[in-house]
N, C-alpha and C positions, 0 to 999 in steps of 0.2 A: 504493499499500499504506500501511496505517497504521504508526506507528512500531513497535508491537509485531510486526506482520508482517515488517517489515524485519528486526528482531532474529532472528525464526525463520528468515528466508531466509538471514542470514548463517551462523547456526548450522548450518543444513543444507549450505550450500556448503562450510563449513570441514569438516565431517564427511565429505562426499564426498570431498574432496580429500586430507585427511590419511589416510583409510582407503585411498585409492588408492595413497599412497606405501607404506603397510604391504604391501599385496599386490604392489607393484612390487618391493620388497626381498626377499619371502620366497624366492624361487627363486635368487637372485643367488649365484654362485660367489664364494669368498673373494677373488680377486684383482679382481673388478669393484668391490669397495668402495674401492679405491685410486684408481680412475680420477679424473682432474681434472675439475672442473667449471668454469664460467665465472666463479664466485666466486673472486676472487683468493686464492690460497693454500689453498683448500678442496677437498678431494676429496669423493667420494660419502659416505663415513663421516663426514666433517666437517659437511656439510649436514644430514645425519640428526641428528648430535649437537647442531647448533644448534637445530633444531625441538624436540627434546626438552628442551634447556636453557631456551628461552623458555616452552614450555608448563608446565614444571615450576615455573619461577618464578610463573607466573601462578596455579598451585595453592597457592603459599604455601611451597613448599620452600625451605629455605636456600640462598644461593649457595655453591658449592664452594669451599673453602679450597684455593687452588693458586697456585703461582708459575709465571708464564709464562716460557718461554725468551726470551732477548734477541735471537735472530736470526730472528724471524718478520718478514720484510719487509713483509708485508701488514698488519701491525698499525702503524698510523700516527698514531693518536690515542686519545683517552680512550674514544670510542665503540667503535671497533674492539677496543680492549683488553678493553672490558666484554663484548662479543659472543664474543670469542675464548676467555675463560677456560673457560666449560663445555665448549667444543669441545676445547681442548687437554687438559682434565682426562679426556675419554673416548678419547683416541687410543690408549690401551693396551687398550681394550675390544674383544672379539672381536665379530664380525657377529652371532653368536647373542645376546651379551648386549646389542648395540644394538637388534636386533629385538624382544627381549623386553621391554626398558625402553621402547621406542616404544609397543609394543602395550598395556603396562600404562598408560603416560601417556595414551593415547587413551581407555582405559576411564575413568580418573579424570576427565579433563577433560570427557568427554561427560556423566559424571554430574553434575559441578559445573555445567555449562551448563544441564543439565535442571532443576537444583534452584536456579538463580540467581534471587534475588528483586530484581534490579536493574531499574529502569525504563530505558527507552532513553537518557534524558538524565541519568540518575544519574552523578555523577563517580566514575571509577575510576582506579587508577594504571596507566599505560602503562609498562612496565619497559624502559628503553632507556639505562641509565646516565646519562650527562651530560644526555641529552635527555629522560629521564624526566619525566612531567608527568601531571596529571589530565586525562582526556578523557571524554566521554560514553560510557556503556557500549556504545551502538551503534557509536560510532567505534572503539573498542577491538576489537569483533568484526570490523568492516570490515578493520582493519589486520591482524588475524590471518588473515583469509581471504586477503587480498593476499599476505602474507608466505609463507603455507603454499603457495598455488598457484604462486607464482613459483619457490619452491624445488622444488616438484614438477617444473615444467618444467626447471630446472637439472638435476635428476636424470635426467629422461627424455632430455635432450639428450646428457648424459655417457653414458648407457647405451644410447642409440640405441633408445629404446622410446617413441616418440611417442604422445601420447594426451591426452584431456581438454583439447583446445584450445578447445572450445566448451562446457565443463561450467559448472555454476552459478557456480562460483568465478572462472572465466574471465570471465564476464559481470559480475560484481562489480568484477573488476579492470579490465575495459575501461571501465565506467562511471566508475569513480574516476580512471583516467588521463585520460580525455576531459575531466573537470572540472578537472584540473590543467593543460590545454593553455594557457589564457589567460595563467596566471602564467608558465609556462616561455617563452611566446613573447614576452610584452611585458616582464616584469620581468627574467628571467634571460638571455634572448637580446637584449633590448634593441631589439626591432623598432620602427622609427620610427612616429611618429604618422600614422594614416591608411592604414597598410599592411594588407594582408590575407594570411594564410597558410592554404592549404587542405591538409588531410591526407586522402588517398585511400588507405584500408587495405583490402586484399583478403584473402581466405583464410577460415578458419574462423569468425572473427567480423568481417565486413566492415563498414565504415562510412565515411562522408564528413563532415568537419566543417571549418568555416572559422573562424578566429580574426581578429577584427578589433581594431585598436589604436585606441582612442578618443583625443578631443582632450586628455584628462587622462593619457594615456600608459598607461591600464589596458587590459587585453585582455578581450574577451568573445567567446563563442560565438554566431555568427551563426545566426538560425533558418533562413535560406535561404543555399545555396552562392553563392559570389560568381562572377559570370559571367566575371570577369577578375582572378583573384587575382594578387598580386605574385610569388608563388611557389607552386608546387604540389609537395607531396611525396608520392610514390606508393611504397608498400611493402606487404609481406604482414604479417599479424598478428603472426607470430613475431618479425619484424624490428622492428616497433613496440614490442613487449614488451621485446625485448633492449636497444633504445635507451633506453627510458624507465627501465630497471632498471640501466643501466650495464654491460650484459653484452657489448657490442660496440662498437668504436670507430667513430664516424660516418664516418671515411675508408674504413673497409673494408665498411660496412653496405651491403646490396643495396637502394639507394634511388634512384628516378628524380627528379632535380630539374629542374623546368621553371619557368623565369622568372628571377628575381633569384638568381643563384647564390650570391653572397656572403651574402645574407640567409638562403637555404636551408640553407647549410652551418653558419651560426652558429645557427640554430634547432635543427638536428640535434644540435650539440655541446651544447646546453643543455637537451636533453629529459629527462635523468636527474633523476628527482625523489626518488630514494632515497639514504640515506646511503652 
């Protein structure tokens, strides 16, 4: 695809995922909004508030003026504090208020995306508190697809409403997570020079990829699977996503580790690539 086609594909994927969230929430009974998700400290309503907060900030809306309680154990640093503020501000909102605000935010953001005059490589601000920085416009869209789809899945697991595991946003997420594997294996997990780690993922979006660690200590995706990898990690697509997004502890994840057990467990412990 051309860069402009990639931007359109990201826009379409974001639209499909966030509209699916809106449809998922519409029939929810009030008590379901308080169900816990796998995001530490966040309920269904909190995840929805987070999505609204980020998209509103991208629209240029001012950050809410609000003092956070001091007893929020999941707020551990400046990044989580930044993300928590628009969430806690909305904890007194009713489900009807939240669904209405989400629908209005989707309308506004969709219009803004249609009218955007940014080129794929034009620098734009990624709002993430202390991690905020300028990124290419296409990268910002990719990050929003990733964030919205991952939170869609957080909501679906909490509500026991599976779906969209192979949607356009899921494909974008898969490809981005695969590109992250060499860094996670070589740099974060410290796999030794010359080692090979194979990922065998089944389910809605199956794939097999092997990461090789070169003589310089950096990782790369091998074009062909290794005949005899040092360790092979087999799991389903949902487990892979949950590990990469810090939603499940490696010790309790349903993963079959064949080969170097110590290396395999170390890689699983360092798969998470999100703050």
